[in-house]
C-alpha positions in Angstrom: 131.2 178.6 205.3 129.2 181.2 206.9 130.4 183.8 209.3 127.7 184.7 211.8 127.9 187.5 214.3 128.6 185.4 217.5 130.1 187.8 220.0 130.2 191.5 220.6 133.3 193.6 220.7 135.0 194.1 224.0 133.8 197.7 224.2 130.3 197.0 223.0 127.1 197.3 224.9 124.1 195.8 223.2 120.6 196.4 224.4 117.5 194.5 223.2 114.3 196.4 223.6 110.9 195.8 222.2 109.8 199.0 220.5 110.1 199.5 216.7 107.1 199.6 216.4 111.0 187.8 183.5 109.0 185.2 182.9 109.5 181.8 184.3 112.5 179.8 183.1 111.7 177.5 180.2 112.6 174.4 182.2 110.4 175.4 185.2 107.3 173.2 185.7 104.8 172.9 188.5 106.4 169.7 189.7 108.3 170.2 193.0 111.7 168.9 193.7 110.7 167.5 197.0 111.9 163.9 197.5 111.5 161.1 200.0 114.3 160.1 202.4 115.3 156.5 203.1 113.1 156.7 206.2 110.1 157.6 204.1 110.1 161.3 205.2 109.4 163.9 202.5 112.4 166.1 201.9 111.8 169.7 200.9 114.4 171.5 198.8 115.0 175.1 199.8 117.2 177.3 197.7 118.8 180.3 199.3 120.4 183.3 197.5 122.2 185.9 199.7 123.5 189.1 198.2 126.7 189.4 200.1 128.3 188.4 203.4 128.0 190.9 206.2 126.9 190.5 209.8 123.2 191.5 209.3 122.5 189.2 206.4 124.5 186.4 207.9 122.5 186.7 211.1 119.2 186.6 209.1 120.3 183.4 207.5 121.4 181.9 210.8 118.0 182.8 212.3 116.2 181.2 209.4 118.1 177.9 209.7 117.7 177.9 213.5 114.0 178.7 213.2 113.4 175.9 210.8 115.3 173.5 213.1 113.2 174.5 216.1 110.1 173.8 214.0 111.4 170.3 213.2 112.9 171.0 209.8 116.6 169.9 209.8 119.0 170.2 206.9 120.0 166.7 205.7 116.9 165.1 207.2 113.6 166.5 206.0 114.9 169.6 204.2 117.8 170.1 201.9 119.3 173.6 201.9 121.1 174.9 198.8 122.9 178.1 200.0 124.4 180.4 197.4 126.2 183.7 198.0 126.3 186.3 195.2 129.3 188.1 196.6 127.7 191.4 196.1 127.3 191.1 192.3 123.8 191.6 190.7 124.8 189.4 187.8 125.6 186.5 190.2 122.1 187.0 191.8 120.5 186.4 188.4 122.7 183.3 187.7 121.9 181.8 191.1 118.2 182.6 190.8 118.1 180.8 187.4 119.9 177.8 188.9 117.5 177.5 191.9 114.5 177.8 189.6 115.8 175.2 187.2 116.5 172.9 190.1 112.8 173.1 190.9 113.2 174.2 194.5 110.2 173.8 196.7 110.9 177.2 198.3 113.4 179.9 197.7 114.7 182.3 200.3 116.2 185.6 199.0 118.3 187.7 201.4 118.5 191.4 200.5 116.6 193.4 197.9 118.8 192.8 194.8 118.7 189.0 195.5 114.9 189.1 195.9 114.4 191.1 192.7 116.5 188.6 190.7 114.5 185.6 192.0 111.1 187.3 191.7 111.9 188.1 188.0 112.8 184.5 187.3 109.8 182.6 188.7 106.1 183.4 189.2 105.2 180.0 190.6 107.8 178.8 193.1 107.0 180.3 196.6 109.6 183.0 197.4 110.4 184.3 200.9 112.4 187.5 201.1 114.1 188.9 204.2 116.3 192.0 204.8 114.2 193.9 202.3 113.2 197.4 203.5 110.0 197.8 201.5 109.0 194.9 199.3 106.1 196.9 197.7 108.3 199.9 196.8 110.9 197.4 195.4 108.1 196.0 193.2 108.3 192.6 194.7 104.7 192.4 195.9 101.4 194.2 195.0 101.3 195.6 198.5 102.9 194.8 201.8 99.5 193.8 203.4 98.3 191.7 200.4 101.3 190.5 198.3 99.1 188.9 195.7 101.7 186.7 194.0 104.3 184.1 194.8 106.4 186.4 197.0 106.1 187.3 200.7 108.5 187.6 203.6 109.9 190.0 206.2 111.0 193.6 206.1 114.0 195.0 207.8 112.6 198.6 207.8 114.6 200.2 210.6 113.4 203.0 213.0 115.2 205.6 211.0 113.6 208.5 212.9 114.8 207.0 216.2 118.3 206.6 214.8 118.5 210.2 213.8 117.2 211.2 217.3 120.0 208.9 218.7 122.5 210.8 216.6 121.2 214.1 218.0 121.2 212.8 221.5 124.9 211.7 221.3 126.0 214.7 219.2 123.8 217.6 220.4 126.0 220.2 218.7 125.9 218.5 215.3 124.6 220.7 212.4 125.4 218.8 209.2 125.1 215.1 208.6 126.2 213.1 205.5 123.9 210.3 204.3 126.3 207.5 203.1 124.7 204.9 200.9 124.7 203.0 197.6 122.8 204.9 194.9 121.7 201.7 193.2 120.0 200.1 196.2 116.3 200.9 196.4 116.2 200.0 200.1 118.8 202.6 200.8 117.1 205.3 198.8 113.9 204.7 200.9 115.9 205.0 204.2 117.7 208.1 202.9 114.4 209.8 202.2 113.2 209.0 205.7 116.5 210.2 207.2 116.2 213.6 205.4 112.8 214.2 206.9 113.9 213.1 210.3 117.0 215.2 210.2 115.1 218.3 209.2 112.7 217.7 212.1 115.7 217.6 214.4 117.3 220.8 213.0 120.0 218.9 211.0 121.2 219.7 207.5 121.9 216.7 205.3 124.1 216.1 202.3 124.1 212.9 200.1 127.3 210.9 199.9 126.6 208.1 197.5 128.7 205.3 196.0 128.0 203.1 193.0 130.6 200.4 193.8 132.7 199.3 196.8 135.9 200.9 195.3 134.4 204.3 195.9 133.7 203.9 199.6 137.1 205.2 200.9 137.2 208.2 198.5 133.7 209.2 199.3 134.1 208.9 203.0 137.4 210.8 202.9 135.6 213.6 201.0 133.4 214.2 204.0 136.2 214.9 206.4 135.9 218.5 207.6 132.6 219.1 205.8 130.1 217.3 208.1 129.7 216.7 211.8 128.7 213.1 211.5 127.8 210.4 209.0 124.6 208.4 208.9 124.7 205.0 207.1 121.4 203.1 206.8 121.1 199.4 206.4 122.9 199.5 203.0 124.4 196.2 201.9 127.4 197.8 200.1 128.3 200.1 203.0 127.7 197.3 205.6 130.1 195.1 203.7 132.6 197.9 203.5 132.3 199.2 207.1 135.9 198.4 207.9 136.9 201.0 205.2 134.3 203.6 206.4 135.5 203.3 210.0 139.2 203.4 209.1 138.7 206.8 207.5 136.1 208.1 210.0 138.1 207.2 213.1 141.3 208.8 211.8 139.3 212.0 211.3 137.4 211.6 214.6 134.2 211.6 212.6 131.2 209.8 214.3 129.2 207.3 212.2 125.7 206.4 213.3 124.6 203.2 211.5 121.4 201.3 210.6 122.1 198.0 212.4 124.3 196.4 215.1 126.6 194.4 212.8 127.8 197.7 211.4 128.6 198.9 214.9 130.8 195.9 215.5 132.7 196.9 212.3 133.5 200.3 213.6 130.2 202.3 213.7 129.6 204.4 216.8 126.0 203.5 217.7 122.6 202.3 216.4 119.1 201.6 217.5 117.9 198.9 215.0 116.2 195.6 214.5 117.6 192.2 215.4 118.4 190.4 212.1 118.6 187.0 213.8 115.1 187.4 215.1 114.1 188.6 211.6 115.4 185.3 210.2 113.5 183.3 212.7 110.3 185.2 211.8 110.9 184.3 208.1 111.4 180.7 209.1 107.9 180.7 210.7 106.5 181.8 207.4 108.4 179.0 205.6 106.7 176.5 208.0 103.3 177.9 207.1 104.1 177.3 203.4 105.7 173.9 203.7 103.6 172.4 206.5 100.2 174.2 206.3 100.0 174.8 202.6 99.7 178.6 202.9 100.1 180.7 199.8 102.5 183.7 199.7 99.8 185.7 198.0 97.7 185.6 201.2 100.6 186.2 203.7 101.3 189.8 204.6 104.9 191.1 204.9 105.9 190.8 208.5 108.1 193.1 210.6 110.4 192.5 213.6 109.3 194.0 216.9 112.7 193.7 218.6 115.2 196.5 218.5 118.8 196.7 219.7 120.5 199.8 221.1 124.1 199.2 220.4 126.9 201.5 221.7 130.6 201.1 220.7 132.5 202.4 223.7 135.9 201.6 222.2 135.2 203.7 219.1 133.7 206.5 221.3 137.0 206.6 223.3 139.1 206.7 220.1 137.2 209.7 218.7 136.6 211.6 221.9 132.9 211.0 222.3 131.1 210.7 225.7 127.8 208.8 225.6 125.0 210.5 227.6 124.6 208.8 231.0 120.9 208.1 230.1 122.0 205.8 227.3 124.7 204.1 229.4 122.2 203.5 232.2 119.7 202.0 229.7 122.5 199.7 228.3 123.6 198.6 231.8 120.0 197.8 232.9 119.2 195.8 229.8 122.5 193.9 230.0 121.8 193.0 233.6 118.3 191.8 232.7 119.6 189.7 229.8 122.3 188.1 232.0 119.8 187.2 234.8 117.5 185.6 232.3 120.1 183.1 231.2 
């Protein structure tokens, strides 16, 4: 049912480096849905709502499931996972959130900001873990990222936007104007766009906003940038990530470089990124789940956590198609890291 990023493109070099630094539903009660298996083992019911399918969110969910398994929590044995995908529709997020709450889940995982907001607005008692959310506090999911204070905690996918803009400048030293391509209704994207503007100004780049409100606008908006900007920067925006095939189709035809927020977007046609590893982020979220289910920890007392692993991802195939030559420094770094990763297996 799930498509998870399992292999890189033939022309892709991936480098892993440690840097980077409303009210409750009427039927909701304090009784948990946890049951007992035939072997006498307690079974926890974990509801999952994912905003949309795209490589980053898929990887986060895969990391969550694998992390739970490594900790001894296996679907069908001592946990029961109820995975639901909202197909990119906010209304579906709310419907799914209501279902998971009415089912009296022991824990709910919400993947991406709109999904997290839907669940958080539906229950104030069931523990909620969020992941792939840029800034939970700014998205009004927690009182603060250091002291959540309610029933919500989780992991942030705040990417090193400043480093990504520097990467753009390193690959495209003659670039003067950059378009910021994102969905205007995603609060996580607005946060990243603000960071990108500041970073771009610090690197002598002019920026123009190129926003979409639905997926049908992606092709038209991308096409409108041809001949007007030297490059496109797309942050970890869920709508753009899901529509990267369309973005890359237009951009490659115009030989327009696209620097993106995460590696899954590179595999869909982006030129390069330096971003967090979403699989690792999912495993970090699983560790939080274990603290709640096994140790009885409360989300209110669990700070939002951040991934420390970053990936430098270069798409050599796209570079060849649009006439871009990667600086030798980046290629050397990629080769060295690839060799290190291979020797460790």
